[in-house]
C-alpha positions in Angstrom: 0.0 0.0 0.0 2.9 2.3 0.8 4.6 1.6 -2.4 1.4 2.2 -4.3 1.0 5.6 -2.6 4.6 6.6 -3.4 4.1 5.5 -7.1 1.0 7.6 -7.3 2.8 10.7 -5.9 5.7 10.2 -8.4 3.2 10.0 -11.3 1.5 13.1 -10.2 4.8 14.9 -9.9 5.8 13.8 -13.4 2.6 15.0 -14.9 2.8 18.4 -13.1 6.5 18.7 -14.2 5.6 18.0 -17.8 2.8 20.5 -17.9 5.1 23.2 -16.4 7.1 23.1 -19.6 4.3 23.6 -22.0 5.4 26.4 -24.4 3.4 29.6 -23.7 0.8 30.7 -26.2 1.7 33.8 -28.2 -0.5 36.8 -27.3 -1.0 40.2 -29.0 -3.1 43.3 -28.3 -6.5 43.3 -29.8 -5.7 46.5 -31.8 -2.9 44.7 -33.5 -4.9 41.7 -34.7 -8.4 43.2 -35.4 -10.1 46.3 -36.7 -13.5 47.8 -36.1 -15.9 47.3 -39.0 -16.5 50.6 -40.9 -13.3 52.3 -39.6 -11.0 52.3 -42.6 -8.8 54.3 -44.8 -10.0 55.6 -48.2 -8.0 56.0 -51.4 -7.8 59.3 -53.2 -6.6 60.0 -56.8 -6.1 63.1 -59.0 -4.5 64.3 -62.2 -2.1 67.3 -62.0 0.9 69.1 -63.5 4.4 69.5 -62.1 6.3 72.6 -63.1 9.7 74.0 -62.6 11.7 71.1 -64.0 15.2 71.7 -65.5 14.4 70.5 -69.0 13.5 67.0 -67.8 9.8 67.2 -68.3 7.5 65.7 -70.9 7.8 66.1 -74.6 5.1 68.7 -75.1 4.1 67.0 -78.4 2.1 64.4 -76.5 -1.5 65.3 -76.4 -2.4 65.2 -72.7 0.5 67.4 -71.4 0.0 70.0 -74.0 -3.8 70.1 -73.5 -3.4 70.2 -69.7 -0.9 73.1 -69.9 -3.2 75.0 -72.2 -6.2 74.5 -69.9 -4.2 75.5 -66.9 -3.1 78.8 -68.5 -6.7 79.5 -69.7 -7.9 79.3 -66.1 -5.3 81.9 -65.3 -6.6 84.2 -67.9 -4.0 83.4 -70.6 -5.5 82.2 -73.9 -3.2 79.6 -75.4 -5.6 77.4 -77.4 -4.1 78.3 -80.9 -0.5 78.6 -79.7 2.3 76.1 -80.1 3.7 75.2 -76.7 7.3 74.0 -76.5 8.0 74.0 -72.8 9.9 71.0 -71.5 9.9 71.9 -67.8 6.3 70.6 -67.3 5.3 67.0 -66.5 1.9 65.4 -66.3 1.5 63.3 -63.2 -1.0 61.2 -61.3 -1.4 62.1 -57.6 -2.5 59.5 -55.1 -3.1 59.7 -51.3 -4.7 57.8 -48.5 -7.3 59.5 -46.4 -7.1 58.0 -42.9 -10.1 57.3 -40.7 -11.1 60.3 -38.5 -9.1 62.8 -40.6 -10.5 66.3 -39.9 -10.9 69.2 -42.2 -7.6 71.1 -42.4 -5.4 68.2 -41.4 -2.4 67.4 -43.6 -1.3 64.2 -45.2 1.3 63.1 -47.7 0.8 62.4 -51.4 2.6 60.3 -54.0 3.3 61.9 -57.4 4.0 59.6 -60.4 4.8 60.7 -63.9 2.6 59.3 -66.7 4.4 60.9 -69.6 8.0 60.7 -70.8 9.6 62.9 -68.2 13.1 61.7 -67.2 13.0 63.3 -63.7 10.7 65.2 -61.4 13.7 66.7 -59.5 13.1 70.3 -58.3 9.5 70.3 -59.5 6.5 71.8 -57.8 3.0 70.2 -57.9 0.3 72.6 -58.8 -3.0 72.6 -57.0 -4.6 69.2 -57.7 -8.1 68.1 -56.5 -8.1 64.5 -55.1 -11.3 62.5 -55.5 -12.6 59.4 -53.8 -14.3 56.4 -55.4 -17.6 58.3 -55.3 -16.3 61.1 -57.4 -16.4 63.7 -54.7 -13.4 65.9 -53.8 -12.0 65.1 -50.4 -8.6 66.8 -50.5 -6.4 69.2 -52.5 -2.6 68.6 -53.1 0.1 71.2 -53.8 3.7 71.6 -53.0 7.4 70.8 -53.8 8.3 67.2 -54.7 10.9 65.3 -52.7 12.7 62.5 -54.6 14.8 59.7 -53.2 17.1 60.0 -56.2 18.1 62.0 -59.3 18.5 61.6 -63.1 20.6 63.9 -65.3 22.1 63.4 -68.7 23.3 64.9 -71.9 23.6 63.7 -75.5 26.1 60.9 -74.9 26.1 60.3 -71.1 23.8 60.2 -68.2 23.9 59.7 -64.4 21.1 58.6 -62.0 20.3 57.3 -58.6 17.2 55.3 -57.6 13.9 56.2 -59.3 13.5 59.8 -60.4 10.1 59.7 -62.1 8.1 59.4 -58.8 8.2 61.4 -55.6 6.4 62.5 -52.5 4.7 65.7 -51.4 5.2 65.8 -47.7 2.3 67.3 -45.8 1.1 68.8 -49.1 -2.4 67.5 -49.0 -5.1 69.4 -47.2 -8.2 67.5 -46.2 -11.3 69.5 -47.4 -14.1 67.0 -46.5 -14.1 64.6 -43.6 -15.9 61.3 -43.1 -18.5 61.1 -40.3 -18.2 58.5 -37.6 -20.9 58.7 -34.9 -19.8 56.4 -32.1 -21.7 58.3 -29.5 -25.0 56.8 -30.6 -23.7 53.3 -31.2 -24.6 50.4 -28.9 -22.8 47.7 -30.8 -19.8 47.2 -33.1 -18.2 44.4 -35.1 -14.5 43.4 -34.7 -12.8 41.9 -37.8 -9.7 39.8 -37.5 -6.8 40.7 -39.8 -6.1 37.0 -40.2 -9.3 35.0 -40.0 -9.1 32.0 -37.6 -11.7 30.2 -35.7 -9.5 29.5 -32.7 -8.4 33.1 -32.4 -11.9 34.5 -32.8 -13.1 32.2 -30.1 -10.4 33.3 -27.7 -11.0 36.9 -28.5 -14.7 36.7 -27.6 -13.8 34.7 -24.4 -11.3 37.3 -23.3 -13.7 40.2 -24.0 -16.5 38.5 -22.0 -14.1 37.7 -19.2 -12.5 41.2 -18.8 -15.5 43.4 -19.8 -18.5 41.1 -19.3 -19.9 43.6 -16.9 -20.4 46.1 -19.7 -20.6 44.2 -23.0 -21.4 40.8 -24.5 -19.1 39.4 -27.2 -20.5 36.8 -29.7 -18.5 35.0 -32.2 -20.0 35.4 -35.7 -17.5 33.4 -37.7 -13.7 33.0 -38.1 -13.5 36.6 -39.2 -16.0 38.6 -37.1 -16.9 39.1 -33.4 -20.0 41.1 -32.5 -19.8 43.2 -29.4 -23.0 44.6 -27.8 -23.4 46.9 -24.8 -25.8 45.6 -22.2 -29.1 47.5 -21.9 -28.5 48.4 -18.3 -25.1 49.9 -19.0 -24.8 53.6 -19.7 -21.1 53.7 -20.2 -19.3 55.5 -23.0 -18.6 53.2 -26.0 -15.4 55.1 -26.8 -14.1 54.4 -23.4 -14.9 50.7 -23.7 -13.2 50.5 -27.1 -10.0 51.9 -25.6 -10.1 49.2 -22.9 -10.9 46.5 -25.4 -8.1 47.3 -27.9 -5.4 46.9 -25.2 -6.5 43.4 -24.1 -4.0 40.6 -24.7 -5.5 37.9 -27.0 -3.9 34.5 -27.4 -3.3 34.2 -31.2 -3.3 31.0 -33.2 -2.4 30.5 -36.8 -2.3 27.6 -39.3 1.1 26.1 -40.3 2.5 27.9 -43.3 5.7 28.0 -45.3 6.2 31.2 -47.4 8.9 31.1 -50.0 10.2 33.7 -52.5 12.1 31.9 -55.2 13.3 35.2 -56.8 15.3 36.2 -53.6 15.7 32.8 -52.0 13.8 33.9 -48.9 12.0 31.3 -46.7 9.8 32.0 -43.7 8.3 29.1 -41.7 5.8 29.3 -38.9 6.3 27.5 -35.6 3.4 25.1 -36.2 5.1 23.5 -39.3 5.4 19.7 -38.9 7.0 17.1 -41.2 6.2 13.4 -41.3 9.0 10.8 -41.4 10.8 11.3 -44.7 14.3 10.6 -46.1 15.9 13.6 -47.9 18.9 13.4 -50.3 20.0 16.4 -52.2 23.1 16.8 -54.5 23.9 19.5 -57.0 25.1 18.6 -60.5 27.2 21.3 -62.1 28.6 21.4 -65.6 31.4 23.8 -66.5 32.4 24.6 -70.0 35.6 26.6 -70.6 37.0 27.8 -73.9 40.5 29.1 -74.4 41.5 31.0 -77.5 45.0 30.4 -78.9 46.6 32.6 -81.5 49.6 31.5 -83.7 51.5 34.7 -84.6 54.1 34.3 -87.4 57.7 35.7 -87.1 58.6 39.1 -88.5 59.2 39.3 -92.3 57.8 35.7 -92.8 56.8 35.1 -96.4 53.1 35.0 -97.2 51.7 31.5 -97.9 50.2 30.5 -101.2 46.5 30.9 -101.5 45.8 27.2 -101.6 47.8 26.2 -98.5 46.0 25.5 -95.2 47.4 25.3 -91.7 48.7 21.9 -90.6 49.1 20.3 -87.2 52.5 19.3 -85.8 52.4 15.7 -84.8 55.1 16.1 -82.0 53.5 18.7 -79.8 50.1 19.2 -81.3 50.5 22.9 -82.1 49.1 24.6 -85.2 51.8 25.4 -87.8 50.8 27.9 -90.4 52.7 27.9 -93.7 54.4 31.2 -94.4 53.3 34.2 -92.3 49.6 33.5 -91.8 48.0 34.2 -88.3 45.9 31.3 -87.1 43.3 31.4 -84.2 42.1 28.2 -82.6 39.8 27.3 -79.7 40.4 24.7 -77.0 37.2 23.6 -75.2 37.3 21.9 -71.7 34.2 20.3 -70.2 34.1 19.5 -66.5 31.3 17.8 -64.6 31.0 17.9 -60.8 28.4 16.3 -58.5 28.0 16.6 -54.7 27.9 13.3 -52.9 25.6 14.1 -50.0 24.2 11.4 -47.7 20.6 10.6 -47.2 19.2 12.3 -44.1 16.1 10.9 -42.3 13.8 13.5 -40.8 11.6 12.0 -38.0 7.9 12.7 -37.9 6.4 15.4 -35.7 9.5 17.4 -35.3 9.5 21.2 -34.6 10.5 23.9 -37.1 13.9 24.1 -35.2 14.5 20.4 -35.8 13.5 20.7 -39.5 16.0 23.5 -40.1 18.7 21.7 -38.1 18.2 18.5 -40.1 18.2 20.2 -43.5 21.3 22.3 -42.6 23.1 19.0 -41.7 23.0 17.9 -45.3 24.4 21.3 -46.4 21.5 22.9 -48.3 21.3 26.6 -49.2 18.1 28.6 -49.1 17.5 28.1 -52.8 18.1 24.4 -52.4 15.7 24.4 -49.4 12.9 25.8 -51.6 13.2 22.8 -54.0 13.4 20.4 -51.1 10.3 21.8 -49.4 8.3 21.6 -52.6 9.4 18.0 -53.0 8.4 17.1 -49.4 5.0 18.8 -49.9 4.5 16.8 -53.1 5.3 13.6 -51.2 2.6 14.4 -48.7 5.0 14.7 -45.7 4.7 18.4 -45.1 1.8 19.3 -42.8 1.6 23.0 -43.7 0.4 25.3 -46.4 3.1 26.0 -49.0 2.9 29.5 -50.4 5.2 30.7 -53.1 5.4 34.5 -53.8 
């Protein structure tokens, strides 16, 4: 009986000890993983002119730049309809900006200016007043100001110099908001939270945490993997804005599906912590073929006589060199072909290993990031990779 009691205590200690080393669940603030439905940015776009360029503007012969310049001068009281315009310090551009949520009239934002003509550089230019419209066709902001570039481009007839991209730039704080979007949170009694990465587990945890921490004021209901509806209780007269500030700072345990993201152009590989691989044997060896050509020139001695027209070069049997009759110069090519193949061993990767073990095992057989992309694709094709493979 005493031995049975001791054995029971030991088993309990082992179980408690094992649970004490369970890896912690990753948590993030609600504001970093979800957004409030209806609170969003809005895209703005407009067409304008950039002036003040040092001869790097559009060729005025193209239709839209000439027409735009003429219209702009007409609005200033200068009639130029029947005139021939030859100014090359003007460029037609498209202006884009993002109107943030809760932006008020008079607030300033940045704009991106991009050339749509054949201008070589917008360096030193100034954007003229350009109305920016939303998707509904209404004007929400006006852009104007000097353009800042991250590079330059200058050139002449036979040479040029440049750095980065000079046909697009930014107007910093050059957009004035003229019309604001209305958000009436004072009258709302409910709102919807949308996850940035939809997941049933995360949405369930989010609703549980909100009910646990703020259940006295609100009731959170899981709608689906993407949305959680939060309603204020009828007996509560609290301010919804205050409750939102408390909700967005709650720590939510985040879960995500296993995924491997690979960029074959740059050789970049990113793997999540939930990636698992079944038992699989991996062997990887590179086969390389190198072809090298050497050019040899047989130059005759000074004052050597010219060969007859019908004579051809011959090969010396002793040393294998080319002997040209008379004073003829002969050019020959020697081609060398080499083949090399790596002899890597077969590596067995056990099932259920963590991402750290996967990387360690693959590094043991000496694979590079680009080789690893091919290996992961092959393992996925074999059905041994328990993760989504995404190639960008």
